Residue, then its C-alpha position, 0 to 999 in steps of 0.5 A: x349552282x341550281x339546276x335550271x341556272x347549270x342548264x341555262x348556262x351550257x345552253x348559253x355556252x352551246x349558243x356561242x360555240x354554235x355561233x363562233x363565238x367561243x375563246x380557242x385555246x392558246x398556242x401550245x407553248x413555244x409556238x410563234x405568238x400571233x396578232x392579239x385578237x381584238x374585241x367588240x364590246x356589248x352591254x347588257x344589263x338584264x338578266x336574260x340579254x347575254x343570251x340575246x347579245x350573242x344572238x343579235x352579233x353573232x352573225x355580224x361578228x361572224x363576218x367580221x371575224x371573216x373579212x378581217x382574216x386576210x389582213x391578219x386581224x383576229x376578232x375574238x370573242x364578243x364581250x358582253x359587260x354588265x352596265x356603263x361602269x364595267x364596259x369602261x374597266x373592259x376599254x381601260x385594261x384592252x379588253x374592249x377595242x370597239x363598241x356600238x352604242x347611241x350617244x348617250x352612252x357613248x359619252x359616258x364610258x369616253x368620260x369614265x375611261x378617258x380612252x373612247x374615239x366615236x368613229x362611225x355612225x350606226x344606221x339602224x332601220x334606215x335612220x341616221x338620226x333621229x329625235x324624241x318626241x313627247x307624247x299624252x293621252x288624247x284627252x290630257x290637258x298637256x299642250x307643252x313642255x310647262x304643263x308636265x310640272x308636277x306632273x309624271x313622266x314615263x321614261x324607259x331606262x337611264x342609260x337610253x338617248x332616246x328614252x331618258x337622255x334627251x328627253x331630261x336635257x329637253x326638259x332642263x332647257x325649260x326650266x325643269x328638273x326631272x327626279x325620280x317620282x320616289x324622291x323626296x324633292x318630287x314637288x309639284x315644281x318639278x317633273x317626276x320619272x318612273x321606268x317602263x323598261x320597254x317602249x311598248x310599256x311606255x306607252x301603255x303606261x301613259x295611255x292605261x294612265x300609270x303616267x301623264x306622259x311618256x317619251x321615246x324616239x319617232x321611230x318606237x313611236x312610228x312603231x306602235x300598234x295603231x290601237x295603242x297610238x290612236x290614244x296617244x298624241x305628239x305634243x313635243x318634239x327635240x332636235x336630231x342626233x345621230x341614231x348610233x356611234x362605234x367608238x374605238x378604244x384610243x389605245x387600238x394599234x392604229x393599223x388594225x382600227x382601219x382595216x376593221x372600220x373599213x370591213x365595217x363600210x362595207x358589210x352592207x354590200x352584199x348580201x350575207x353581210x346585210x342579213x347579220x347587220x340586221x340582225x345585229x338589232x336592226x343595223x343597216x350600214x356604217x357611215x364616216x363620222x362628217x365634221x358637221x356630225x362631229x361638231x353636233x356631238x360637241x354640242x350634245x357633249x355640252x348638253x348631256x355633260x352633267x349627266x354623263x358626269x354622274 
């Protein structure tokens, strides 16, 4: 291992220890076995993301652990998966018990693991629901989805709900196929796509002509720097969808699931909890999925189904 990698690894361990995320040593032989810890899982696909996930979720994990202790429900280390496949395998093995994700990755994980049950809505930055917006340069001739035929759409990453899955589904509904820009099928009848990895990159690429249009959620549009947004305009919006989901592994003990749900639903009721949630990627609060939410989730399952199964 290079000295740089060794230093990074040691820094990660130190950070995890400071946040209380390092596993404790096993109990001495002969000691009575306690309850099995449950684990929150998140996904970090980029090389620098594991450290960022520890920073984002460390305080929330600490608050959860504190509130669950009186109910004799231990919370283990934060589990950081490499990608959706890794997370689905960890769910199947029982290494992860609950997951926070947006709708599309949640549906993929449910399809692949066959053991994931959405339970709570994740409200982020005050948004319970959001929609995707398609945008282009102010002077561009694009007025609707049909005008994207034969053009290039700048998206974020393949597992994004608002910046990939929803735009793809919206185009499919309009009879337009979305294909990678370097795919031999990327002819004049299809919409080509490129991935910019971050929302601000999407906007800048469109401004600079590296793509004809882009798509991401309305919150990202509102957060764009004014000098960037002033050079763009929205020409299409999708139907709204819940902002995020917290889902449980279906094999988790009912009592444990109930205790975790109850703590999460109360976490925004004190200042320390609100601070911890805000640091976890801007979470405002958790809410129970309503019957209407579940019906909409079923609808999105059918719409996103072809993408989910691949």
